[in-house]
C-alpha positions in Angstrom: -43.2 53.8 93.6 -45.8 55.8 92.2 -48.0 52.9 90.5 -47.3 50.9 93.9 -48.2 53.6 96.1 -51.4 54.5 93.7 -54.5 53.1 93.1 -53.0 50.8 90.1 -52.6 47.1 89.8 -49.2 46.3 89.3 -47.5 43.3 88.1 -44.0 42.2 87.6 -43.3 40.3 84.1 -40.0 37.8 84.4 -38.3 37.0 81.0 -35.8 34.6 82.8 -33.7 33.9 79.8 -32.2 37.4 79.8 -31.4 37.2 83.7 -28.1 36.0 85.1 -28.8 32.2 86.9 -26.7 31.6 90.0 -28.0 27.6 90.8 -26.7 26.1 94.0 -24.4 28.7 94.2 -22.6 28.4 90.9 -23.2 31.1 87.9 -24.6 28.8 84.9 -23.9 29.6 81.5 -27.6 29.6 80.6 -30.7 30.9 81.8 -34.3 28.6 81.2 -36.2 30.4 78.8 -39.2 30.6 80.8 -41.3 33.5 81.7 -43.1 34.1 85.0 -45.4 36.9 86.1 -47.3 37.5 89.0 -49.2 40.6 90.8 -48.1 42.9 93.1 -50.5 42.8 96.4 -47.9 43.2 99.3 -44.5 44.9 99.1 -42.2 46.8 101.7 -39.9 49.8 100.8 -36.8 50.4 102.7 -34.9 53.5 101.7 -31.1 54.0 101.4 -29.6 54.0 104.5 -32.3 53.0 106.8 -30.3 49.6 107.7 -26.9 50.5 106.7 -28.1 49.7 102.9 -26.7 51.6 100.0 -29.5 51.8 97.5 -33.2 52.0 98.2 -35.4 48.6 97.8 -38.7 47.3 96.9 -39.3 43.6 98.4 -42.1 41.3 97.2 -42.8 37.5 97.1 -45.0 35.2 96.6 -46.0 31.2 97.8 -47.9 29.1 95.7 -48.7 25.2 95.4 -47.8 24.1 91.7 -46.7 20.5 90.3 -43.3 20.7 90.1 -42.5 21.0 86.1 -39.5 18.4 86.3 -41.1 15.3 88.3 -44.3 14.5 89.7 -44.7 15.6 93.2 -46.4 19.0 94.3 -44.4 22.1 95.2 -44.4 25.1 97.0 -42.9 27.7 94.1 -41.8 30.5 96.6 -40.5 33.9 94.3 -39.0 36.9 96.0 -38.1 39.7 94.2 -35.7 42.7 95.3 -35.9 45.3 93.3 -33.2 48.5 94.2 -33.4 52.2 93.0 -30.2 51.8 90.8 -32.4 49.3 88.2 -31.1 46.1 89.8 -32.9 43.0 90.5 -32.7 40.2 92.4 -35.0 37.0 91.9 -34.7 34.0 93.8 -36.9 31.1 93.3 -37.7 27.9 95.5 -39.1 24.7 95.4 -40.2 23.2 98.4 -41.9 19.5 98.9 -45.2 19.9 100.0 -45.2 17.5 102.4 -41.9 17.4 104.2 -41.1 21.2 103.2 -37.7 20.1 101.7 -35.7 22.6 99.3 -35.8 20.9 95.9 -34.4 23.5 93.9 -32.9 27.0 94.7 -32.0 29.4 92.1 -31.1 33.1 92.2 -31.2 35.5 88.8 -29.8 38.8 88.4 -31.4 41.5 85.8 -31.7 45.1 85.6 -35.4 46.1 85.3 -36.5 48.4 82.3 -33.7 46.9 80.3 -35.9 46.9 77.1 
């Protein structure tokens, strides 16, 4: 929070291969050995108890048009990251068809921040 509330540029780097993957509501035995990153331009912080939540958290998201790595259509790549004050992290990744906005992929990853 100190870095986010300062004038520093802050980035998130995600090593998906060390995260637990839930795809289409089923836990997968592996996560792709991919890496993603994004700058944090906009975020919201919700302290513990504000909405009955046990832990405080920071939430941020980004949406970019990309070429689907599987197939040749363009998709919107939506990523939402929720970082809790107990260092747990949930990452939601969705691909939406660029023309129909139909969901092409929906995955959730779970990890902890500062895991080394």
